[in-house]
N, C-alpha and C positions, 0 to 999 in steps of 0.2 A: 308555357311552362312544360310542354310535352318533353322537352330535353331532360327534364328532371324526373322522368318516369321511374328511374331506379330508386331514387330517394323516396318518392311517393310510395312505391311498392314496399319499401322497408317500413315506412310509417304505418301502412295498412296492416302489415304483419305484426307490428308492435301492438296496435290497437286490438287486433283479434286475440293475440296471446294473453292480453290482460282481461278481456271481457268474456272469453269463451268459458273460462273456469268459474265465472261468477254466476252462481245459481240464484237469480233474483226473480221473485214472483211479481212480475209487473202487473199493475192494475190494467183493466181493459183499455182505457184511454192511453196509458203509457205504452202499452204493447203495440197499439196501432201507430202511435207516434214513432216508436222505435223502428217498427217495420218500414214505415214510410221513409224515415231518415236513412236507414241502411240501404234500402232499395234505390233511392235517388242517388246516394253516394256511389253505389255500384254502377249506375247508368253514367255518372260523371266520369268514373274511371274508364269505362268502356269508350267514351268519347275521346279521352286523352290517348288511349291505346290506339284508336283508329287513326288519329292525327299522326302519331308516331309511325305507324305502318305506311300511311300516305307519304310521309316525308321520305322514308326509306325507299319506297318505289320510285319517287321522283328523282332521287339522287343517284340511284343504282346505275343507270346508264352511263353517267359521267365517271363513276368509280371504276367500272369495268372497261372503260375506253370506247364505249359505243357512241358517246357524244363528247365534243371537245370542251364543253362548259355546261353550266346550268342555264336553263331558259326560264324566264321569269313567270310566265303565265301560271303554271301549276303551283308555284310558291306563293303567289297572291292568294290563291284559294286556301292553301295550307295555313298561311298567316291568319286569315279570317277565321278559319275553323279552330285554330289554336287559341285565338282570343275567346271564342265562344266556349270552347271546352274549359279554358281556365276560369271563366266566369261561372260556369256550371259547377266546377270543382269547389270554388270558394263558397258559392251559394249553398251547395249541398252540405259542405263541411260545417257551415255555420249551424245548420239544423242538427247535424250529427253530433256536434260538440255538446249540445244541450242533453242529448241522450247519453253520451259518454259520461257526463257528470253524474248520472244516476248509477252507472256501473262502477266507475272508478274516479272519484273526485280529484285525486292527485294526478291521474293521467290527463284529466280535463285541464288542470292547471298547466301541465307541460305543453299542451296543444293549444292553449288559449290564443297565442299570437297568430295562428293560422286562421282562426275563425272570426277575428275582429276586423270589421271593415275599416278601411283607412279613408278618412274624410268623406264618409258617406258613399264611397265607391265599392264595387264588387272586387276588391283587392285587399291585401293585407301587407304589412311590412315584410312578412315572410315570403309570400308569393310574388311580391314586387321585385324580388331579387332574381326571379326566374324569367329571363328575357328571351324573346325571339322576335326579331323585327327585320324588315327589308329596308335598306337604305340605298339612295343613288350612289353610283360609283363612276366617277369621271373617266376612269381608265378602262372601263368595260360597260356593263349595263347596270348591275346592282350588286350589293353586298348583303350578306346575312350577318346581323349582329346578334350575338347570343351569349348567354351565360350557361354554365354547366357545373355539376358537382365535381370536385377534384377526386382523385383516387383515394386520397386520405379521408375525405368525407364519406365516401362509399364504404370504406373499411371501418369507419367509426361505429361503435356500438350504441344504438339507440336505447338499449337496455341500461347502459351506464347513464345516459341522459335522464331516463325515467327515475333511476335510483337517486340521482342528484336532485331532481325535482321533489322526490319524496322527502329527502333530508331537509331541503329548504322549507317545505311545508310543515314538517315536524318541529323545526327550530323556531319558525316565525308564526306565532299564533296571535289571533286577535284577543280581545277581552274575554275573560272566562273560558279560555281555551277554544274559542270559536275558530274554525278553520279560516285560513287566510282568504280574503276576497281577491277577485281578479284585479281590482284597482290597486291593491297593495302588493301585488306580486312583484318582487324586487328585480327579477331577471328573466328575460326571454331566452331560455337555454338553447332552444332550437334555432332561433334567429341568429344568436351569436355563433352557433356552430356553422350555419350556412355562410354568414358574412366572412368568417375566417377561412373558409375552405371552398371558395368558388373560383371558377375559371371564367374570364370574360374575354371575348375575341370578336373580331369582325373579319369575315372571309369574302373576298371578291369571288364572283361567279366563275372565274377561270383559273383559280388556284386549286388544281386537282388534288395535290398532296394534302392541303389543309382541309379540303372538302371531304376527302377520304377519312381523315382523322376524326372529323365531326360525325361522319356517317357511322364510324365504328363505335363512337360513344353511344349513339342512340340505339344501334343494333345490339350492343352488349347489354344495355340496361332495360330495354323494352320487355324482355322475357320476365324480369323481376316483377314488373307491374302485372303482366298477364297471370303469373302464378298467384300473386296477391289477390287479384280480382277473382280468380277461380276459387281461392280460399274463402273470400267474402261471399261468393255465390253459394258455396257449401254451407257456410254459417247461416245464411238466409233460409236455406232449405231445412236445416236441422233445428233452428231456433223458433221459427214461425210457422204457423199453420197455413194451409192453402186459403182459408177464410181471411186471415190477416193480410195476405199478399193480394188477394182479389179485391179486398176493401181498398188497399193502397192503390192498386191499378185503376180502380174506378175513380178515385179522388184525383189521381194524376191526369186522367183523360178529361175529367170535367174541368180541370183548371185550364186546359188548352181549348176547350170548346167555346 
């Protein structure tokens, strides 16, 4: 899903724009949980960003004419790292989503489809659309099958999607004006937006023009994720104390020991 770094960057900016202004006095346990969720989400974004840069470095020699085609070895590693980064993203977003529901329940409804695992796997209907895989190519060595956001999708306003979610939430209430539950949510606005505005393609390793076009998509949108991740890092520094983050760091280390 690293090809989708631009849309992910836009989603991060939307999340931050909605929660930064929310002055919520979190209880101690909620504060630690929030710090952990945001920090792990930051680390997941950093992994996606690293994979995007690794891809650009591996493709660049073919784009500038130094090599006649792509060679498979580095892309096997990139595909493995991309899968791991995608799983980390979905896993961390699942935890973050529960924290977002404290800050902005309507934003949580909009983002619900990203956080829900599909058939017990670390994927969702939303992220499943974000493909990157290597396939055999009888005319050469391999092909890259991928999906990417269209220009129309990248121009779309996620603020408009948020407002649409708010309107649906206001119109559809449970008994006694209880807010809509996730099971009753009538439409996955983000999933519909992605499904209607994605590009799917398969590129042989020796089609330099198509490879260059794919390279330019990733090169254009990776800075959006970098900027959003840096904004998230600033949010972490400003909203949480060093004690909060040290506590989180110790918990993360203990989980790997």
